[in-house]
C-alpha beads as a LAMMPS data file, in Angstrom:
LAMMPS data file: protein, C-alpha beads

181 atoms
180 bonds

1 atom types
1 bond types

-500.0 500.0 xlo xhi
-500.0 500.0 ylo yhi
-500.0 500.0 zlo zhi

Masses

1 110.0

Atoms # bond

1 1 1 -412.579 -32.460 227.938
2 1 1 -413.116 -34.877 230.946
3 1 1 -415.817 -37.117 231.884
4 1 1 -415.940 -38.826 235.205
5 1 1 -417.462 -42.416 235.047
6 1 1 -419.333 -43.570 238.149
7 1 1 -420.505 -47.097 238.819
8 1 1 -423.075 -47.732 241.338
9 1 1 -421.875 -51.128 241.498
10 1 1 -418.736 -52.392 243.768
11 1 1 -418.769 -55.861 242.811
12 1 1 -415.880 -57.542 241.104
13 1 1 -417.174 -58.200 237.549
14 1 1 -419.773 -55.519 237.945
15 1 1 -421.943 -55.222 234.450
16 1 1 -422.222 -51.337 235.068
17 1 1 -418.657 -51.030 235.155
18 1 1 -417.906 -53.262 232.296
19 1 1 -420.590 -50.974 230.561
20 1 1 -418.410 -47.592 231.405
21 1 1 -415.404 -49.404 230.214
22 1 1 -417.125 -50.062 226.794
23 1 1 -418.116 -46.068 226.962
24 1 1 -414.519 -45.130 227.736
25 1 1 -413.499 -47.340 224.653
26 1 1 -415.892 -45.198 222.229
27 1 1 -414.759 -42.148 223.230
28 1 1 -413.002 -39.660 220.817
29 1 1 -409.228 -39.520 221.200
30 1 1 -409.639 -35.599 222.798
31 1 1 -412.109 -36.696 225.486
32 1 1 -410.959 -38.639 228.619
33 1 1 -412.668 -40.587 231.073
34 1 1 -411.482 -41.443 234.583
35 1 1 -413.534 -44.350 236.342
36 1 1 -414.026 -43.397 240.228
37 1 1 -415.020 -46.434 242.448
38 1 1 -417.401 -45.847 245.463
39 1 1 -416.077 -48.506 247.691
40 1 1 -414.495 -46.237 250.457
41 1 1 -416.844 -43.873 250.799
42 1 1 -418.203 -43.708 254.335
43 1 1 -422.128 -43.508 254.983
44 1 1 -423.391 -40.009 254.437
45 1 1 -422.997 -37.904 257.914
46 1 1 -423.884 -34.436 258.139
47 1 1 -421.633 -33.886 261.341
48 1 1 -418.797 -35.358 259.250
49 1 1 -419.383 -32.996 256.433
50 1 1 -419.731 -30.178 258.770
51 1 1 -416.432 -30.711 260.698
52 1 1 -414.155 -32.234 258.268
53 1 1 -415.250 -34.588 255.395
54 1 1 -413.349 -37.852 255.392
55 1 1 -410.698 -38.325 252.548
56 1 1 -412.204 -40.463 250.306
57 1 1 -415.349 -38.130 250.045
58 1 1 -412.998 -35.206 249.256
59 1 1 -411.431 -37.059 246.483
60 1 1 -414.546 -37.889 245.258
61 1 1 -416.286 -34.593 245.511
62 1 1 -413.001 -33.005 243.896
63 1 1 -413.193 -35.661 240.880
64 1 1 -416.753 -34.471 240.275
65 1 1 -415.787 -30.648 240.336
66 1 1 -412.767 -31.313 238.092
67 1 1 -414.965 -33.297 235.379
68 1 1 -416.762 -31.675 232.634
69 1 1 -419.503 -34.141 232.685
70 1 1 -420.366 -37.372 234.572
71 1 1 -421.414 -40.731 233.258
72 1 1 -423.083 -42.859 235.948
73 1 1 -423.886 -46.565 235.174
74 1 1 -426.403 -47.836 237.832
75 1 1 -427.694 -51.278 238.555
76 1 1 -431.202 -51.938 239.770
77 1 1 -431.701 -53.491 243.321
78 1 1 -435.114 -53.726 244.553
79 1 1 -436.585 -51.368 242.073
80 1 1 -434.305 -48.422 242.758
81 1 1 -430.508 -47.468 242.369
82 1 1 -428.165 -49.053 244.777
83 1 1 -427.527 -47.823 248.253
84 1 1 -423.619 -47.130 247.431
85 1 1 -424.986 -45.035 244.609
86 1 1 -427.457 -42.985 246.712
87 1 1 -425.125 -42.413 249.402
88 1 1 -422.468 -41.275 246.864
89 1 1 -424.880 -38.865 245.610
90 1 1 -425.888 -37.509 248.945
91 1 1 -422.237 -36.709 249.656
92 1 1 -421.925 -35.242 246.253
93 1 1 -425.155 -32.870 246.491
94 1 1 -424.854 -31.755 250.205
95 1 1 -425.589 -28.113 250.734
96 1 1 -423.695 -28.596 254.104
97 1 1 -420.258 -28.397 252.298
98 1 1 -421.539 -27.488 248.590
99 1 1 -423.674 -29.079 246.003
100 1 1 -420.836 -30.135 243.402
101 1 1 -423.628 -31.760 241.120
102 1 1 -425.231 -28.312 240.414
103 1 1 -425.570 -27.669 236.756
104 1 1 -423.225 -30.577 236.124
105 1 1 -423.883 -32.573 232.789
106 1 1 -424.716 -36.146 233.702
107 1 1 -425.642 -39.038 231.220
108 1 1 -426.880 -42.478 232.962
109 1 1 -427.261 -45.801 231.741
110 1 1 -427.411 -49.245 233.593
111 1 1 -427.094 -53.065 233.272
112 1 1 -428.800 -55.563 234.869
113 1 1 -429.491 -59.395 234.407
114 1 1 -433.419 -58.718 234.133
115 1 1 -435.470 -58.236 231.056
116 1 1 -436.524 -55.024 232.649
117 1 1 -432.938 -53.590 232.364
118 1 1 -432.743 -50.613 234.757
119 1 1 -435.497 -48.578 233.960
120 1 1 -437.095 -48.222 237.618
121 1 1 -433.593 -47.682 238.957
122 1 1 -432.962 -44.770 236.518
123 1 1 -436.287 -43.065 237.020
124 1 1 -435.184 -42.978 240.902
125 1 1 -431.679 -41.715 239.931
126 1 1 -433.080 -39.130 237.686
127 1 1 -435.239 -37.764 240.528
128 1 1 -432.355 -37.552 243.024
129 1 1 -430.241 -35.818 239.992
130 1 1 -433.024 -33.433 239.562
131 1 1 -433.035 -32.558 243.203
132 1 1 -429.358 -31.614 242.808
133 1 1 -430.390 -29.332 240.143
134 1 1 -427.926 -31.412 237.609
135 1 1 -428.581 -31.263 233.957
136 1 1 -429.296 -34.698 232.932
137 1 1 -429.156 -35.975 229.140
138 1 1 -432.739 -37.298 228.730
139 1 1 -432.362 -38.974 225.322
140 1 1 -431.273 -41.819 224.222
141 1 1 -432.129 -43.963 227.341
142 1 1 -430.004 -46.989 227.878
143 1 1 -431.146 -50.067 229.503
144 1 1 -428.833 -52.884 229.147
145 1 1 -431.348 -55.747 229.642
146 1 1 -429.818 -59.284 230.566
147 1 1 -426.257 -57.987 230.765
148 1 1 -425.248 -61.527 230.981
149 1 1 -425.806 -62.159 227.505
150 1 1 -424.477 -58.759 226.139
151 1 1 -421.055 -58.854 228.604
152 1 1 -418.966 -61.836 227.926
153 1 1 -417.065 -63.819 230.652
154 1 1 -414.122 -61.671 229.750
155 1 1 -416.019 -58.599 231.303
156 1 1 -416.066 -56.803 227.741
157 1 1 -419.408 -55.861 226.378
158 1 1 -419.502 -57.540 222.854
159 1 1 -423.376 -56.695 221.905
160 1 1 -423.055 -54.506 218.968
161 1 1 -426.571 -52.969 219.356
162 1 1 -425.911 -52.068 222.854
163 1 1 -422.344 -50.543 221.826
164 1 1 -424.535 -48.456 219.276
165 1 1 -426.600 -46.950 222.094
166 1 1 -423.785 -46.456 224.429
167 1 1 -422.155 -44.247 221.422
168 1 1 -425.500 -42.328 220.731
169 1 1 -425.485 -41.582 224.411
170 1 1 -422.087 -40.207 224.456
171 1 1 -422.752 -38.372 221.474
172 1 1 -425.600 -36.394 223.348
173 1 1 -423.280 -36.186 226.326
174 1 1 -420.365 -34.455 224.387
175 1 1 -422.654 -32.122 222.474
176 1 1 -424.133 -31.078 225.830
177 1 1 -420.646 -30.697 227.299
178 1 1 -419.367 -28.534 224.237
179 1 1 -422.373 -25.789 225.100
180 1 1 -419.957 -24.837 228.169
181 1 1 -416.889 -24.641 226.453

Bonds

1 1 1 2
2 1 2 3
3 1 3 4
4 1 4 5
5 1 5 6
6 1 6 7
7 1 7 8
8 1 8 9
9 1 9 10
10 1 10 11
11 1 11 12
12 1 12 13
13 1 13 14
14 1 14 15
15 1 15 16
16 1 16 17
17 1 17 18
18 1 18 19
19 1 19 20
20 1 20 21
21 1 21 22
22 1 22 23
23 1 23 24
24 1 24 25
25 1 25 26
26 1 26 27
27 1 27 28
28 1 28 29
29 1 29 30
30 1 30 31
31 1 31 32
32 1 32 33
33 1 33 34
34 1 34 35
35 1 35 36
36 1 36 37
37 1 37 38
38 1 38 39
39 1 39 40
40 1 40 41
41 1 41 42
42 1 42 43
43 1 43 44
44 1 44 45
45 1 45 46
46 1 46 47
47 1 47 48
48 1 48 49
49 1 49 50
50 1 50 51
51 1 51 52
52 1 52 53
53 1 53 54
54 1 54 55
55 1 55 56
56 1 56 57
57 1 57 58
58 1 58 59
59 1 59 60
60 1 60 61
61 1 61 62
62 1 62 63
63 1 63 64
64 1 64 65
65 1 65 66
66 1 66 67
67 1 67 68
68 1 68 69
69 1 69 70
70 1 70 71
71 1 71 72
72 1 72 73
73 1 73 74
74 1 74 75
75 1 75 76
76 1 76 77
77 1 77 78
78 1 78 79
79 1 79 80
80 1 80 81
81 1 81 82
82 1 82 83
83 1 83 84
84 1 84 85
85 1 85 86
86 1 86 87
87 1 87 88
88 1 88 89
89 1 89 90
90 1 90 91
91 1 91 92
92 1 92 93
93 1 93 94
94 1 94 95
95 1 95 96
96 1 96 97
97 1 97 98
98 1 98 99
99 1 99 100
100 1 100 101
101 1 101 102
102 1 102 103
103 1 103 104
104 1 104 105
105 1 105 106
106 1 106 107
107 1 107 108
108 1 108 109
109 1 109 110
110 1 110 111
111 1 111 112
112 1 112 113
113 1 113 114
114 1 114 115
115 1 115 116
116 1 116 117
117 1 117 118
118 1 118 119
119 1 119 120
120 1 120 121
121 1 121 122
122 1 122 123
123 1 123 124
124 1 124 125
125 1 125 126
126 1 126 127
127 1 127 128
128 1 128 129
129 1 129 130
130 1 130 131
131 1 131 132
132 1 132 133
133 1 133 134
134 1 134 135
135 1 135 136
136 1 136 137
137 1 137 138
138 1 138 139
139 1 139 140
140 1 140 141
141 1 141 142
142 1 142 143
143 1 143 144
144 1 144 145
145 1 145 146
146 1 146 147
147 1 147 148
148 1 148 149
149 1 149 150
150 1 150 151
151 1 151 152
152 1 152 153
153 1 153 154
154 1 154 155
155 1 155 156
156 1 156 157
157 1 157 158
158 1 158 159
159 1 159 160
160 1 160 161
161 1 161 162
162 1 162 163
163 1 163 164
164 1 164 165
165 1 165 166
166 1 166 167
167 1 167 168
168 1 168 169
169 1 169 170
170 1 170 171
171 1 171 172
172 1 172 173
173 1 173 174
174 1 174 175
175 1 175 176
176 1 176 177
177 1 177 178
178 1 178 179
179 1 179 180
180 1 180 181
């Protein structure tokens, strides 16, 4: 079984990428996770989608199609998900080519430096995934508040409570993935 991890942050030292790495380390041996960067995706353009999607777009869409499920880690910028993540979801869910998120099982989490975590960003992310007809895991919700305290200078998530929450989310994701097997 294969999970595709997507970080909504392209920043070096990203807390959300660190959270995905922690999730990857918590997976059972029979489940593999690749983490896909959004750094090279161009801005969504319906004309490009119609004519000949750029190579990074095809790679991203193929990675989604090949995965049994997705795990998206989203920071919160201005009360919402990042533009880079929204752009990636537009490429994935465009009906101009095809919607590779249709009925895809997806779990979400997020890390932020604030006390609010990423609750507002995850709400918007859930709306976008709903519009894409994805199957989003509802519970548990994982908001990594004050990520700078949970993730060390070494880029590793050390907070035991947060690791336990991520473990619970992975269990729910794997259970849902197994329904399709």
